[in-house]
C-alpha positions in Angstrom: -164.0 -10.8 45.2 -160.8 -9.6 46.8 -158.1 -12.3 47.0 -154.4 -12.5 47.5 -152.1 -13.9 44.8 -148.5 -15.0 45.0 -147.5 -11.7 43.3 -149.8 -9.4 45.2 -149.5 -10.0 48.9 -152.0 -8.4 51.2 -150.0 -5.6 52.8 -152.4 -3.3 54.6 -154.5 -5.0 57.3 -157.1 -2.4 58.1 -159.8 -0.5 56.3 -161.7 2.6 57.6 -165.0 3.7 56.1 -168.5 4.8 57.0 -171.1 2.1 57.0 -174.5 1.1 58.5 -173.7 -0.9 61.6 -175.9 -3.1 63.8 -175.3 -5.1 67.0 -173.7 -8.6 66.6 -177.1 -10.1 67.2 -178.5 -8.0 64.4 -181.4 -6.8 66.6 -180.6 -3.1 66.7 -181.5 -0.2 64.4 -178.8 0.4 61.8 -176.6 3.3 62.6 -174.3 5.0 60.1 -170.8 5.7 61.6 -167.1 5.4 60.9 -166.1 1.8 61.3 -162.7 -0.1 61.4 -162.4 -3.4 59.7 -159.8 -6.1 59.2 -159.0 -7.1 55.6 -159.6 -8.9 53.3 -163.2 -8.0 52.9 -165.5 -9.6 50.3 -167.2 -7.4 47.7 -170.1 -9.9 47.4 -172.0 -12.1 49.8 -172.6 -14.7 47.1 -170.5 -17.5 45.6 -167.4 -18.9 47.3 -167.7 -16.6 50.3 -171.0 -18.3 51.3 -170.2 -21.7 50.1 -167.0 -22.1 52.2 -168.8 -22.5 55.5 -171.9 -24.3 54.4 -170.1 -27.0 52.4 -167.7 -27.8 55.3 -170.3 -28.5 58.0 -171.0 -32.3 58.2 -174.2 -33.7 59.8 -174.5 -33.4 63.6 -174.2 -36.5 65.8 -177.4 -38.0 67.1 -175.9 -37.9 70.5 -173.3 -35.8 72.3 -169.7 -36.8 71.3 -168.9 -37.9 74.9 -171.6 -40.7 74.5 -169.9 -42.1 71.4 -167.2 -44.7 71.0 -164.5 -42.1 70.8 -161.2 -42.4 72.7 -158.9 -39.3 72.9 -155.4 -39.3 74.2 -154.4 -35.8 75.3 -150.6 -36.0 75.1 -150.4 -32.3 75.5 -152.3 -32.0 78.8 -149.9 -30.9 81.5 -149.6 -32.7 84.7 -148.0 -31.3 87.9 -144.6 -32.8 88.8 -142.9 -31.8 92.1 -139.4 -32.2 90.8 -140.2 -30.1 87.7 -141.5 -27.3 89.9 -138.3 -27.4 91.9 -136.2 -27.3 88.7 -138.3 -24.3 87.5 -137.7 -22.4 90.7 -134.0 -23.2 90.8 -133.3 -22.0 87.3 -135.6 -19.0 87.5 -133.2 -17.5 90.0 -130.4 -17.7 87.4 -132.2 -17.3 84.1 -135.4 -15.2 84.6 -133.8 -12.2 82.8 -133.0 -14.4 79.8 -136.6 -15.9 79.8 -138.1 -12.4 79.9 -135.8 -11.2 77.1 -137.0 -14.0 74.7 -140.6 -13.7 75.9 -141.1 -17.2 77.5 -141.0 -16.3 81.2 -144.8 -16.6 81.7 -145.0 -19.7 79.6 -142.4 -21.4 81.8 -143.8 -20.2 85.1 -147.4 -21.3 84.1 -146.2 -24.9 83.8 -146.4 -24.9 87.6 -150.2 -24.8 87.5 -152.5 -27.8 86.9 -155.5 -27.6 84.6 -158.3 -30.1 85.4 -159.3 -31.7 82.2 -163.0 -31.5 81.0 -163.3 -33.7 78.0 -167.0 -32.8 77.4 -166.0 -29.2 76.5 -163.2 -30.4 74.2 -165.5 -32.7 72.3 -168.4 -30.2 72.2 -166.4 -27.3 70.8 -164.4 -29.5 68.4 -167.8 -30.4 66.8 -168.1 -26.8 65.8 -164.7 -26.6 64.1 -164.3 -25.7 60.4 -161.0 -26.8 58.9 -161.5 -24.6 55.8 -161.5 -21.4 57.8 -159.8 -22.6 61.1 -162.7 -21.1 63.1 -165.5 -22.4 65.3 -168.9 -21.9 63.6 -171.7 -21.3 66.0 -175.3 -20.4 65.1 -174.6 -16.8 66.3 -171.3 -16.3 64.5 -167.7 -17.3 64.0 -165.0 -17.3 66.7 -161.6 -18.9 67.0 -158.4 -19.3 69.0 -156.0 -16.6 67.8 -152.4 -15.6 68.3 -153.7 -13.2 70.9 -155.1 -16.0 72.9 -151.9 -18.0 72.7 -149.8 -15.0 73.6 -152.0 -13.7 76.5 -153.1 -17.1 78.0 -150.2 -19.3 77.1 -147.4 -16.7 77.4 -145.9 -17.6 74.0 -144.1 -15.0 71.9 -145.5 -13.9 68.6 -142.3 -12.2 67.4 -138.9 -13.8 66.8 -137.2 -16.2 64.5 -139.0 -19.2 63.1 -139.0 -22.6 65.0 -137.0 -24.1 62.1 -134.1 -21.7 62.5 -130.7 -23.4 62.1 -127.9 -23.0 64.6 -125.7 -20.2 63.3 -122.2 -21.1 64.7 -120.0 -24.0 65.7 -120.2 -23.4 69.4 -124.0 -23.9 69.4 -123.7 -27.0 67.1 -121.2 -28.5 69.6 -123.7 -28.1 72.4 -126.4 -29.8 70.2 -124.0 -32.7 69.6 -123.5 -33.1 73.4 -127.2 -33.1 74.0 -127.7 -35.7 71.3 -125.0 -37.9 72.9 -126.7 -37.5 76.3 -130.0 -38.5 74.8 -128.4 -41.7 73.5 -127.1 -42.8 76.9 -128.8 -45.8 78.7 -132.0 -44.8 80.4 -133.7 -46.3 83.4 -137.0 -46.9 81.7 -137.8 -50.4 80.4 -138.4 -49.0 76.9 -134.9 -47.5 76.8 -136.4 -44.2 75.6 -135.3 -40.7 76.7 -138.3 -40.0 78.9 -138.5 -36.6 80.4 -138.6 -37.9 84.0 -135.2 -39.6 83.6 -133.8 -36.6 81.7 -134.8 -34.3 84.6 -133.1 -36.7 87.1 -130.0 -36.6 85.0 -129.7 -32.8 84.6 -131.5 -31.2 87.5 -128.9 -29.6 89.9 -126.2 -31.6 88.2 -123.9 -28.6 87.7 -123.7 -29.5 84.0 -122.8 -26.7 81.6 -125.8 -27.8 79.5 -128.3 -27.8 82.4 -130.1 -24.7 81.1 -130.4 -26.1 77.5 -131.5 -29.4 78.9 -134.2 -27.7 81.0 -135.5 -25.8 78.0 -135.5 -28.9 75.9 -137.6 -30.6 78.6 -140.0 -27.7 78.7 -140.4 -27.6 74.9 -140.9 -31.4 74.7 -143.4 -31.8 77.5 -145.4 -28.6 77.6 -145.0 -26.8 74.2 -144.7 -29.5 71.5 -145.5 -32.6 73.6 -145.2 -36.2 72.5 -145.5 -39.0 75.0 -143.3 -37.2 77.6 -140.2 -37.9 75.5 -137.4 -35.4 75.0 -137.3 -34.6 71.3 -134.0 -34.2 69.5 -135.6 -31.8 66.9 -136.2 -29.3 69.6 -132.6 -29.0 70.8 -131.7 -26.1 68.4 -134.7 -24.0 69.7 -133.6 -24.7 73.3 -130.0 -23.7 72.5 -131.0 -20.5 70.8 -133.4 -19.5 73.6 -130.8 -20.2 76.2 -128.5 -17.6 74.5 -131.2 -14.9 74.4 -132.3 -15.4 70.7 -136.1 -14.9 70.5 -138.1 -17.6 68.8 -141.7 -17.1 67.7 -143.3 -20.0 69.4 -146.9 -18.7 69.3 -147.5 -19.4 65.6 -146.1 -22.9 65.8 -148.2 -23.7 69.0 -151.4 -22.3 67.3 -150.7 -24.4 64.1 -150.5 -27.5 66.3 -153.8 -26.6 68.0 -155.5 -26.0 64.6 -154.2 -29.3 63.4 -155.5 -31.2 66.4 -158.9 -29.5 66.3 -159.1 -30.6 62.6 -158.2 -34.2 63.5 -160.7 -34.3 66.4 -163.4 -32.8 64.2 -162.7 -35.3 61.4 -163.0 -38.2 63.9 -166.2 -36.9 65.3 -167.5 -36.5 61.7 -166.6 -40.2 61.1 -169.0 -41.1 64.0 -171.9 -39.7 62.0 -171.4 -42.5 59.5 -172.0 -45.2 62.1 -175.6 -46.6 61.8 -177.8 -45.5 64.6 -178.7 -49.1 65.3 -175.1 -50.1 65.9 -174.6 -50.7 69.6 -170.8 -50.5 69.4 -167.9 -50.6 67.0 -165.4 -53.5 66.7 -162.8 -50.9 67.8 -163.1 -47.5 69.3 -162.2 -44.5 67.2 -159.1 -42.9 68.5 -157.4 -39.6 68.1 -154.3 -38.3 69.8 -153.9 -34.5 70.1 -150.3 -33.5 70.5 -150.7 -29.8 71.1 -151.1 -27.8 74.4 -154.8 -28.6 74.1 -155.6 -27.3 77.6 -155.5 -23.9 76.0 -158.7 -24.8 74.1 -160.5 -25.4 77.4 -159.1 -22.2 79.0 -160.2 -20.3 75.9 -163.7 -21.6 76.5 -163.6 -20.7 80.2 -162.3 -17.2 79.5 -164.9 -16.4 76.8 -168.1 -18.3 77.6 -169.7 -17.0 80.8 -172.3 -19.9 80.7 -169.5 -22.4 80.8 -167.2 -20.6 83.2 -166.5 -22.0 86.7 -165.3 -19.7 89.5 -161.7 -18.7 88.8 -159.0 -18.1 91.3 -158.0 -14.7 92.4 -154.3 -14.2 91.4 -151.7 -11.8 92.4 -150.3 -9.0 90.2 -147.5 -10.5 88.1 -148.8 -14.1 88.1 -149.4 -15.7 84.7 -153.1 -15.6 83.8 -153.2 -19.4 83.6 -153.1 -19.4 87.4 -156.7 -18.2 87.4 -157.6 -21.8 86.5 -155.1 -23.7 88.6 -156.9 -26.9 89.9 -160.3 -25.3 89.1 -163.0 -27.9 88.4 -165.4 -27.3 85.6 -169.1 -26.9 85.9 -171.4 -29.8 85.2 -172.9 -29.1 81.7 -175.6 -31.6 80.7 -175.7 -30.5 77.1 -172.5 -28.8 75.9 -173.9 -28.4 72.3 -176.9 -26.5 73.5 -174.8 -24.3 75.8 -172.5 -23.4 72.9 -175.4 -22.9 70.4 -177.3 -20.5 72.8 -174.3 -18.5 74.0 -174.8 -15.4 72.0 -175.3 -13.3 75.1 -172.7 -15.1 77.2 -169.8 -14.9 74.8 -167.1 -12.3 75.6 -165.5 -11.0 72.4 -162.7 -9.3 74.4 -162.2 -11.0 77.7 -158.6 -9.8 78.2 -159.5 -6.1 78.4 -160.2 -6.9 82.0 -156.5 -7.4 82.5 -155.6 -4.0 81.0 -153.0 -3.4 83.7 -151.1 -6.4 82.4 -151.4 -5.5 78.8 -151.9 -1.8 78.9 -150.3 -1.1 75.5 -152.7 -3.3 73.5 -155.9 -2.5 75.6 -155.7 1.3 76.0 -158.1 3.3 78.1 -158.8 5.5 75.1 -158.7 4.6 71.4 -155.5 5.3 69.5 -156.5 6.6 66.2 -153.2 7.1 64.5 -150.1 5.1 65.3 -147.4 5.3 62.6 -146.2 1.7 61.8 -142.4 2.1 62.1 -139.6 -0.4 62.7 -139.3 0.7 66.4 -143.0 0.2 67.1 -143.6 -0.8 70.8 -143.0 -4.6 71.1 -146.5 -5.2 72.5 -148.2 -3.2 69.8 -146.1 -4.9 67.1 -147.2 -8.3 68.5 -150.8 -7.3 68.6 -150.6 -6.1 64.9 -149.2 -9.5 64.0 -152.2 -11.1 65.8 -154.7 -9.1 63.6 -153.2 -9.9 60.2 -154.0 -12.8 57.9 -151.0 -15.0 57.5 -149.8 -18.6 57.5 -148.6 -20.5 60.6 -145.7 -22.9 60.4 -145.8 -25.8 62.9 -142.9 -27.6 64.4 -143.4 -30.5 62.0 -143.5 -28.1 59.0 -147.3 -28.2 59.1 -148.7 -25.0 57.5 -152.0 -23.6 58.7 -154.0 -20.6 57.5 -154.6 -17.9 60.0 -157.7 -15.8 59.4 -158.3 -13.2 62.1 -160.4 -11.1 59.7 -163.2 -13.6 60.2 -163.3 -12.9 63.9 -162.5 -9.1 63.9 -164.7 -8.4 67.0 -162.3 -10.5 69.1 -159.8 -7.6 68.5 -162.3 -4.8 69.1 -162.7 -4.2 65.4 -166.0 -4.1 63.5 -167.0 -7.1 61.3 -167.8 -7.1 57.6 -168.2 -10.1 55.4 -164.8 -11.8 55.3 -163.3 -12.7 52.0 -161.8 -16.2 51.3 -158.0 -16.5 51.4 -156.6 -18.9 48.8 -154.6 -21.8 50.0 -151.1 -21.9 48.5 -148.9 -25.0 48.7 -145.9 -23.1 50.1 -142.6 -24.3 51.6 -142.2 -23.5 55.3 -139.7 -20.7 54.3 -142.1 -19.0 52.0 -144.9 -19.4 54.6 -142.7 -17.8 57.2 -142.0 -14.8 54.9 -145.7 -14.5 54.6 -146.1 -14.4 58.4 -143.5 -11.7 59.0 -144.0 -9.7 55.8 -143.9 -5.8 56.1 -147.1 -3.9 56.7 -147.9 -1.0 54.5 -150.5 0.7 56.7 -149.5 4.3 57.2 -151.6 4.4 60.4 -153.0 1.8 62.7 -156.0 1.8 64.9 -156.3 0.3 68.4 -159.8 0.5 70.0 -160.3 1.5 73.6 -160.7 -1.4 76.0 -164.4 -0.6 76.6 -165.4 -0.3 72.9 -168.0 -2.8 71.7 -167.7 -3.6 68.0 -170.7 -4.1 65.6 -171.3 -5.8 62.3 -172.3 -4.3 59.0 -175.9 -4.7 57.9 -174.8 -6.8 54.9 -172.8 -9.1 57.3 -176.0 -9.6 59.4 -177.9 -10.5 56.2 -175.0 -12.8 55.0 -174.9 -14.7 58.2 -178.6 -15.3 58.3 
């Protein structure tokens, strides 16, 4: 079995070879052709490779999760605020160029849209989550939210410095001290806490030299790493660096927080299976509080599952993709579990190829067979390569989550073979970050055409069954 060790990092991410391939449903005649896979690939379909998924799936609930005594507080679900929108528009006139330089322009502009919450979908898909692989396990295959989803849908950058980067000079540290002092000032709320609404009233159109940093701190605290609408002091360094044009890789930290919340929600749902069927109610409802931008989970479902997808909005060129779902109400789904289980023919492995004009570099009209990986590789292509590589994601609270795109290779237009298990190392955030941004040794890289439909190996089809 292929496995990474501390001394032997997995450098190359792709493998090209001839193999017998069948459709993802396994219902076509095997065809021998040249196929492109993401590594690591298992050498056997037995042992740990098969035990990982089967041992992690707890018993299903007798009823749908929505019908159980489960209370979920979605702290990270955006709400539309008129004064926030005015602040965005005002600062966009002055700082749009900076936002585009550091890759957060679309993420900021998309905060002006409102996503209508559908808890049934959140509960239903969380039931399918596997915390050992950080993937959803459906009867017809694995899928997951990847860095590509967070980058394309959320507008968060994949490249840049880590979220735990320290401020490099005295001038920036002085700005941080001023923001900390401002945060300590008396607030108009009864709790005396630095709530975002009061922070906005203090800094919006104030003429303060720190208005841009205060704005970015609000954005990070409410929309990116949310916690009860409080402005978080630990996010000030990120805001200060971004305001000065220093790129920060927000996507891996955002995805780590989503994985963490899916794991917590899945664990809570699993706890419900331990409740006796005869029990009418619990003494106290089970509660869980996701603190990630969890709306991205719902948008991921709408973009990929045609049988769950309501009618999206028509958006203008240049608008963030999230505006497709602004104020859109979800379909009435009587049985979410059944809809997910039977979605083999309704699942879009590559939904974003429809927006090729927006991401032309990573969804080319014709396949790119050989792209030398050099330091000056196009930024979009470099980001896409990072999305396809096994790594570790460091969250804002130093949470470290495994990232296993090789298990869902078809989401990137690559063919699927049996995925090998990746060992879990108890790393520090610094070592985990080095793992995330380590060099790639591939002499050539492959990018499939936007219309290419990937297949699975015959042994994968056998393994999955």
